N, CA, C and O atoms as a DFTB+ gen file, in Angstrom:
472 C
 N C O
     1  1      -2.888      17.961      -7.004
     2  2      -1.657      17.209      -6.826
     3  2      -1.656      16.508      -5.483
     4  3      -2.129      17.042      -4.480
     5  1      -1.115      15.300      -5.485
     6  2      -0.950      14.543      -4.252
     7  2       0.456      13.977      -4.242
     8  3       0.845      13.267      -5.170
     9  1       1.217      14.278      -3.214
    10  2       2.503      13.616      -3.020
    11  2       2.317      12.505      -2.001
    12  3       1.631      12.670      -0.992
    13  1       2.940      11.377      -2.285
    14  2       2.826      10.204      -1.424
    15  2       4.219       9.777      -0.991
    16  3       5.134       9.694      -1.810
    17  1       4.372       9.514       0.271
    18  2       5.659       9.061       0.795
    19  2       5.439       7.766       1.564
    20  3       4.732       7.738       2.572
    21  1       6.059       6.686       1.068
    22  2       5.954       5.405       1.732
    23  2       7.117       5.217       2.693
    24  3       8.196       5.780       2.512
    25  1       6.873       4.427       3.699
    26  2       7.937       4.062       4.642
    27  2       7.562       2.743       5.294
    28  3       6.438       2.260       5.161
    29  1       8.523       2.174       5.998
    30  2       8.249       0.966       6.766
    31  2       8.791      -0.312       6.166
    32  3       8.718      -1.367       6.795
    33  1       9.334      -0.242       4.963
    34  2       9.897      -1.450       4.369
    35  2      11.196      -1.836       5.031
    36  3      11.723      -1.112       5.876
    37  1      11.705      -2.987       4.636
    38  2      12.963      -3.450       5.203
    39  2      13.123      -4.933       5.022
    40  3      12.430      -5.566       4.226
    41  1      14.054      -5.476       5.779
    42  2      14.345      -6.908       5.742
    43  2      13.560      -7.594       6.859
    44  3      13.585      -7.158       8.010
    45  1      12.875      -8.655       6.507
    46  2      12.077      -9.383       7.488
    47  2      12.208     -10.875       7.232
    48  3      12.386     -11.308       6.093
    49  1      12.118     -11.645       8.287
    50  2      12.200     -13.098       8.143
    51  2      10.834     -13.672       7.767
    52  3       9.800     -13.078       8.073
    53  1      10.837     -14.814       7.111
    54  2       9.548     -15.468       6.821
    55  2       8.756     -15.687       8.109
    56  3       9.301     -16.088       9.137
    57  1       7.461     -15.412       8.023
    58  2       6.610     -15.532       9.200
    59  2       6.506     -14.273      10.025
    60  3       5.684     -14.181      10.937
    61  1       7.346     -13.296       9.702
    62  2       7.347     -12.052      10.457
    63  2       6.271     -11.084       9.996
    64  3       5.434     -11.413       9.155
    65  1       6.312      -9.874      10.568
    66  2       5.332      -8.839      10.265
    67  2       6.023      -7.515       9.952
    68  3       7.130      -7.243      10.415
    69  1       5.350      -6.721       9.169
    70  2       5.777      -5.358       8.876
    71  2       4.540      -4.500       8.733
    72  3       3.469      -4.989       8.373
    73  1       4.691      -3.205       9.021
    74  2       3.629      -2.258       8.737
    75  2       4.185      -1.169       7.838
    76  3       5.104      -0.440       8.210
    77  1       3.617      -1.074       6.665
    78  2       3.997      -0.013       5.735
    79  2       3.074       1.181       5.928
    80  3       1.892       1.035       6.241
    81  1       3.644       2.360       5.733
    82  2       2.876       3.601       5.846
    83  2       2.962       4.382       4.554
    84  3       3.991       4.370       3.879
    85  1       1.898       5.051       4.213
    86  2       1.862       5.936       3.046
    87  2       1.213       7.236       3.495
    88  3       0.013       7.288       3.765
    89  1       2.015       8.272       3.568
    90  2       1.505       9.567       4.004
    91  2       1.222      10.427       2.784
    92  3       2.075      10.584       1.911
    93  1       0.028      10.978       2.733
    94  2      -0.375      11.838       1.623
    95  2      -0.177      13.297       2.000
    96  3      -0.191      13.661       3.176
    97  1       0.010      14.125       0.976
    98  2       0.283      15.542       1.195
    99  2      -0.980      16.352       1.435
   100  3      -0.911      17.550       1.710
   101  1      -2.132      15.701       1.332
   102  2      -3.381      16.385       1.616
   103  2      -4.359      15.413       2.256
   104  3      -4.094      14.213       2.331
   105  1      -5.467      15.925       2.707
   106  2      -6.448      15.096       3.385
   107  2      -6.885      13.929       2.523
   108  3      -7.241      14.099       1.357
   109  1      -6.854      12.731       3.116
   110  2      -7.255      11.565       2.333
   111  2      -8.774      11.500       2.167
   112  3      -9.283      10.674       1.410
   113  1      -9.504      12.379       2.883
   114  2     -10.941      12.495       2.614
   115  2     -11.188      12.958       1.184
   116  3     -12.214      12.637       0.584
   117  1     -10.228      13.720       0.641
   118  2     -10.380      14.285      -0.696
   119  2      -9.881      13.340      -1.777
   120  3      -9.928      13.666      -2.964
   121  1      -9.406      12.178      -1.372
   122  2      -8.872      11.187      -2.316
   123  2      -9.883      10.056      -2.430
   124  3     -10.286       9.480      -1.419
   125  1     -10.291       9.736      -3.639
   126  2     -11.357       8.752      -3.815
   127  2     -10.959       7.363      -3.303
   128  3     -11.710       6.710      -2.578
   129  1      -9.784       6.941      -3.695
   130  2      -9.300       5.728      -3.068
   131  2      -7.786       5.666      -3.135
   132  3      -7.148       6.285      -3.986
   133  1      -7.242       4.909      -2.223
   134  2      -5.794       4.703      -2.139
   135  2      -5.533       3.216      -2.092
   136  3      -6.346       2.431      -1.603
   137  1      -4.386       2.853      -2.608
   138  2      -4.085       1.432      -2.631
   139  2      -2.611       1.150      -2.512
   140  3      -1.764       2.018      -2.725
   141  1      -2.331      -0.069      -2.170
   142  2      -0.979      -0.585      -2.157
   143  2      -0.830      -1.562      -3.315
   144  3      -1.672      -2.435      -3.528
   145  1       0.248      -1.397      -4.048
   146  2       0.617      -2.284      -5.131
   147  2       2.026      -2.784      -4.855
   148  3       2.757      -2.203      -4.054
   149  1       2.395      -3.858      -5.522
   150  2       3.764      -4.332      -5.371
   151  2       4.284      -4.860      -6.704
   152  3       3.528      -5.286      -7.578
   153  1       5.592      -4.812      -6.817
   154  2       6.260      -5.344      -8.001
   155  2       7.452      -6.156      -7.546
   156  3       8.443      -5.618      -7.053
   157  1       7.340      -7.456      -7.719
   158  2       8.433      -8.347      -7.359
   159  2       9.439      -8.448      -8.478
   160  3       9.181      -7.973      -9.584
   161  1      10.582      -9.057      -8.218
   162  2      11.637      -9.207      -9.231
   163  2      11.120      -9.944     -10.457
   164  3      10.635     -11.071     -10.354
   165  1      11.225      -9.312     -11.605
   166  2      10.804      -9.945     -12.843
   167  2       9.310     -10.085     -13.016
   168  3       8.844     -10.804     -13.900
   169  1       8.548      -9.394     -12.167
   170  2       7.097      -9.516     -12.221
   171  2       6.451      -8.181     -12.556
   172  3       7.079      -7.127     -12.449
   173  1       5.202      -8.239     -12.958
   174  2       4.447      -7.015     -13.189
   175  2       3.903      -6.481     -11.870
   176  3       3.742      -7.212     -10.893
   177  1       3.628      -5.195     -11.880
   178  2       3.039      -4.581     -10.692
   179  2       1.618      -5.125     -10.492
   180  3       0.850      -5.260     -11.444
   181  1       1.289      -5.434      -9.232
   182  2      -0.023      -6.000      -8.944
   183  2      -0.655      -5.319      -7.745
   184  3       0.036      -4.789      -6.875
   185  1      -1.972      -5.343      -7.714
   186  2      -2.700      -4.788      -6.582
   187  2      -2.517      -5.676      -5.358
   188  3      -2.592      -6.901      -5.448
   189  1      -2.281      -5.049      -4.229
   190  2      -2.251      -5.761      -2.956
   191  2      -3.556      -5.508      -2.210
   192  3      -4.250      -6.448      -1.823
   193  1      -3.885      -4.234      -2.011
   194  2      -5.092      -3.874      -1.277
   195  2      -5.426      -2.427      -1.568
   196  3      -4.545      -1.632      -1.898
   197  1      -6.702      -2.084      -1.445
   198  2      -7.138      -0.716      -1.677
   199  2      -8.206      -0.344      -0.666
   200  3      -8.887      -1.206      -0.110
   201  1      -8.341       0.958      -0.437
   202  2      -9.350       1.462       0.499
   203  2      -9.933       2.744      -0.066
   204  3      -9.205       3.599      -0.570
   205  1     -11.258       2.876       0.022
   206  2     -11.907       4.066      -0.483
   207  2     -12.018       5.123       0.616
   208  3     -11.745       4.858       1.786
   209  1     -12.424       6.321       0.212
   210  2     -12.619       7.378       1.196
   211  2     -13.749       7.025       2.163
   212  3     -13.839       7.580       3.258
   213  1     -14.598       6.106       1.749
   214  2     -15.652       5.626       2.630
   215  2     -15.274       4.377       3.415
   216  3     -16.120       3.731       4.033
   217  1     -13.968       4.047       3.376
   218  2     -13.397       2.926       4.138
   219  2     -13.776       1.545       3.633
   220  3     -13.631       0.557       4.353
   221  1     -14.257       1.472       2.413
   222  2     -14.456       0.150       1.831
   223  2     -13.104      -0.379       1.376
   224  3     -12.287       0.366       0.836
   225  1     -12.871      -1.670       1.596
   226  2     -11.572      -2.249       1.279
   227  2     -11.703      -3.335       0.223
   228  3     -12.765      -3.924       0.022
   229  1     -10.587      -3.572      -0.438
   230  2     -10.518      -4.597      -1.470
   231  2      -9.126      -5.196      -1.413
   232  3      -8.142      -4.468      -1.279
   233  1      -9.033      -6.519      -1.512
   234  2      -7.756      -7.189      -1.398
   235  2      -7.528      -8.145      -2.556
   236  3      -8.471      -8.695      -3.125
   237  1      -6.270      -8.331      -2.890
   238  2      -5.918      -9.433      -3.759
   239  2      -6.229     -10.729      -3.020
   240  3      -5.955     -10.860      -1.827
   241  1      -6.794     -11.662      -3.731
   242  2      -7.269     -12.899      -3.105
   243  2      -6.163     -13.607      -2.332
   244  3      -6.399     -14.140      -1.248
   245  1      -4.976     -13.611      -2.882
   246  2      -3.876     -14.374      -2.276
   247  2      -3.322     -13.715      -1.020
   248  3      -2.515     -14.320      -0.314
   249  1      -3.742     -12.486      -0.728
   250  2      -3.161     -11.766       0.387
   251  2      -4.187     -11.342       1.439
   252  3      -3.816     -10.819       2.490
   253  1      -5.454     -11.560       1.165
   254  2      -6.488     -10.994       2.033
   255  2      -6.482     -11.574       3.435
   256  3      -6.963     -10.924       4.364
   257  1      -5.958     -12.760       3.616
   258  2      -5.952     -13.357       4.954
   259  2      -4.726     -12.966       5.765
   260  3      -4.647     -13.268       6.955
   261  1      -3.772     -12.299       5.130
   262  2      -2.528     -11.966       5.820
   263  2      -2.290     -10.466       5.933
   264  3      -1.607     -10.006       6.848
   265  1      -2.850      -9.714       5.007
   266  2      -2.584      -8.273       4.955
   267  2      -3.855      -7.495       5.298
   268  3      -4.967      -7.932       4.999
   269  1      -3.669      -6.338       5.930
   270  2      -4.795      -5.482       6.271
   271  2      -4.463      -4.047       5.905
   272  3      -3.419      -3.523       6.292
   273  1      -5.354      -3.417       5.159
   274  2      -5.196      -2.013       4.823
   275  2      -6.095      -1.190       5.741
   276  3      -7.222      -1.580       6.046
   277  1      -5.578      -0.052       6.171
   278  2      -6.360       0.827       7.033
   279  2      -5.950       2.265       6.778
   280  3      -4.924       2.530       6.150
   281  1      -6.756       3.184       7.268
   282  2      -6.492       4.602       7.047
   283  2      -6.626       5.373       8.349
   284  3      -7.514       5.109       9.161
   285  1      -5.741       6.316       8.528
   286  2      -5.818       7.259       9.650
   287  2      -6.025       8.642       9.040
   288  3      -5.078       9.279       8.579
   289  1      -7.264       9.090       9.045
   290  2      -7.582      10.352       8.377
   291  2      -6.898      11.542       9.053
   292  3      -6.535      12.511       8.387
   293  1      -6.727      11.469      10.341
   294  2      -6.091      12.579      11.049
   295  2      -4.630      12.751      10.642
   296  3      -4.094      13.859      10.669
   297  1      -4.005      11.663      10.273
   298  2      -2.590      11.704       9.865
   299  2      -2.422      11.647       8.349
   300  3      -1.294      11.604       7.857
   301  1      -3.514      11.647       7.610
   302  2      -3.451      11.552       6.132
   303  2      -2.608      10.354       5.704
   304  3      -1.836      10.445       4.750
   305  1      -2.754       9.257       6.392
   306  2      -1.881       8.109       6.193
   307  2      -2.691       6.837       6.007
   308  3      -3.685       6.600       6.694
   309  1      -2.244       6.037       5.072
   310  2      -2.799       4.704       4.854
   311  2      -1.725       3.691       5.212
   312  3      -0.550       3.864       4.890
   313  1      -2.148       2.642       5.877
   314  2      -1.213       1.619       6.336
   315  2      -1.485       0.292       5.645
   316  3      -2.598       0.018       5.197
   317  1      -0.451      -0.514       5.570
   318  2      -0.593      -1.910       5.155
   319  2       0.081      -2.760       6.213
   320  3       1.307      -2.774       6.328
   321  1      -0.722      -3.461       6.978
   322  2      -0.196      -4.397       7.965
   323  2       0.005      -5.740       7.291
   324  3      -0.933      -6.338       6.762
   325  1       1.244      -6.202       7.319
   326  2       1.605      -7.453       6.665
   327  2       1.976      -8.458       7.742
   328  3       2.916      -8.237       8.505
   329  1       1.249      -9.550       7.806
   330  2       1.525     -10.611       8.769
   331  2       1.831     -11.922       8.043
   332  3       1.517     -12.085       6.864
   333  1       2.436     -12.830       8.758
   334  2       2.775     -14.151       8.186
   335  2       3.445     -13.987       6.828
   336  3       3.051     -14.603       5.837
   337  1       4.454     -13.151       6.813
   338  2       5.099     -12.786       5.556
   339  2       5.819     -13.990       4.958
   340  3       6.424     -14.798       5.662
   341  1       5.728     -14.077       3.634
   342  2       6.349     -15.177       2.897
   343  2       7.472     -14.631       2.007
   344  3       7.527     -13.441       1.698
   345  1       8.354     -15.537       1.610
   346  2       9.466     -15.127       0.750
   347  2       8.946     -14.493      -0.532
   348  3       9.550     -13.553      -1.049
   349  1       7.843     -14.994      -1.041
   350  2       7.292     -14.443      -2.289
   351  2       6.674     -13.063      -2.131
   352  3       6.245     -12.462      -3.116
   353  1       6.624     -12.554      -0.902
   354  2       6.173     -11.186      -0.687
   355  2       7.283     -10.166      -0.946
   356  3       7.051      -8.958      -0.891
   357  1       8.477     -10.659      -1.226
   358  2       9.569      -9.753      -1.559
   359  2       9.214      -8.926      -2.783
   360  3       8.892      -9.471      -3.838
   361  1       9.272      -7.627      -2.641
   362  2       8.862      -6.734      -3.728
   363  2       9.101      -5.293      -3.303
   364  3       9.380      -4.999      -2.141
   365  1       8.983      -4.409      -4.282
   366  2       8.861      -2.993      -3.968
   367  2       7.372      -2.699      -3.836
   368  3       6.582      -3.020      -4.724
   369  1       7.005      -2.093      -2.733
   370  2       5.599      -1.789      -2.466
   371  2       5.357      -0.311      -2.729
   372  3       6.060       0.559      -2.215
   373  1       4.349      -0.055      -3.537
   374  2       4.025       1.299      -3.949
   375  2       2.650       1.700      -3.426
   376  3       1.734       0.883      -3.338
   377  1       2.536       2.952      -3.091
   378  2       1.260       3.534      -2.705
   379  2       0.702       4.322      -3.886
   380  3       1.441       5.006      -4.595
   381  1      -0.584       4.220      -4.085
   382  2      -1.249       4.915      -5.183
   383  2      -2.472       5.647      -4.658
   384  3      -3.201       5.150      -3.800
   385  1      -2.673       6.829      -5.193
   386  2      -3.872       7.606      -4.862
   387  2      -4.610       7.940      -6.144
   388  3      -3.997       8.280      -7.156
   389  1      -5.916       7.842      -6.095
   390  2      -6.743       8.165      -7.253
   391  2      -7.742       9.248      -6.863
   392  3      -8.500       9.109      -5.903
   393  1      -7.719      10.320      -7.631
   394  2      -8.641      11.437      -7.405
   395  2      -9.492      11.576      -8.650
   396  3      -8.973      11.743      -9.754
   397  1     -10.789      11.508      -8.472
   398  2     -11.713      11.542      -9.603
   399  2     -12.567      12.793      -9.550
   400  3     -13.204      13.086      -8.538
   401  1     -12.571      13.522     -10.650
   402  2     -13.430      14.694     -10.790
   403  2     -13.890      14.737     -12.219
   404  3     -14.469      13.775     -12.725
   405  1     -13.634      15.852     -12.875
   406  2     -13.911      15.902     -14.315
   407  2     -12.975      14.941     -15.046
   408  3     -13.315      14.379     -16.087
   409  1     -11.812      14.777     -14.478
   410  2     -10.844      13.790     -14.969
   411  2     -10.405      12.926     -13.799
   412  3     -10.633      13.257     -12.635
   413  1      -9.771      11.819     -14.135
   414  2      -9.212      10.940     -13.096
   415  2      -7.705      11.103     -13.072
   416  3      -7.039      11.002     -14.102
   417  1      -7.177      11.356     -11.887
   418  2      -5.745      11.535     -11.708
   419  2      -5.209      10.418     -10.818
   420  3      -5.820      10.059      -9.812
   421  1      -4.068       9.882     -11.202
   422  2      -3.406       8.860     -10.418
   423  2      -2.049       9.378      -9.973
   424  3      -1.317      10.004     -10.740
   425  1      -1.736       9.104      -8.724
   426  2      -0.461       9.524      -8.158
   427  2       0.203       8.315      -7.499
   428  3      -0.460       7.484      -6.879
   429  1       1.507       8.238      -7.645
   430  2       2.268       7.118      -7.084
   431  2       3.359       7.630      -6.171
   432  3       3.937       8.696      -6.383
   433  1       3.621       6.843      -5.159
   434  2       4.784       7.102      -4.328
   435  2       6.026       6.515      -4.960
   436  3       5.978       5.914      -6.034
   437  1       7.145       6.701      -4.268
   438  2       8.425       6.253      -4.820
   439  2       8.685       4.780      -4.546
   440  3       9.588       4.189      -5.138
   441  1       7.918       4.195      -3.671
   442  2       8.063       2.773      -3.356
   443  2       8.934       2.529      -2.140
   444  3       9.812       3.327      -1.812
   445  1       8.677       1.419      -1.482
   446  2       9.507       0.984      -0.360
   447  2       9.790      -0.502      -0.521
   448  3       8.893      -1.296      -0.803
   449  1      11.035      -0.857      -0.337
   450  2      11.465      -2.236      -0.578
   451  2      11.150      -3.119       0.626
   452  3      11.449      -2.765       1.767
   453  1      10.550      -4.260       0.357
   454  2      10.358      -5.300       1.370
   455  2      11.110      -6.536       0.897
   456  3      10.848      -7.069      -0.181
   457  1      12.035      -6.973       1.711
   458  2      12.822      -8.151       1.390
   459  2      12.592      -9.202       2.469
   460  3      12.794      -8.951       3.657
   461  1      12.169     -10.374       2.034
   462  2      11.884     -11.468       2.964
   463  2      12.963     -12.527       2.793
   464  3      13.115     -13.120       1.725
   465  1      13.695     -12.747       3.852
   466  2      14.801     -13.692       3.786
   467  2      15.125     -14.191       5.185
   468  3      15.008     -13.468       6.175
   469  1      15.540     -15.462       5.230
   470  2      15.954     -16.014       6.505
   471  2      17.467     -15.867       6.689
   472  3      18.007     -16.279       7.716
């Protein structure tokens, strides 16, 4: 089992920055990969960025130049640094953890709201 708690969302102006945090209930070394997803109003959930236990990263093409995913293993936390935020970045941002063994398990956080408005 992995519990995930996101934080750091809020109201931000276009062009601003935010850093989202996702704290896991166990060592992220034991988690194969973690990712940030988002779901905007009336939209499907989409991948924003992901990071493996070996620190390999993957980004959605439209966000790779503005967002950065990173991990702090000592704090069991994955971050999403969001820069040059746009109105279309408004969404609920979710953290996901995937643990693969004999079976693959997926765990989701409760989400954190990011609202971009002037």
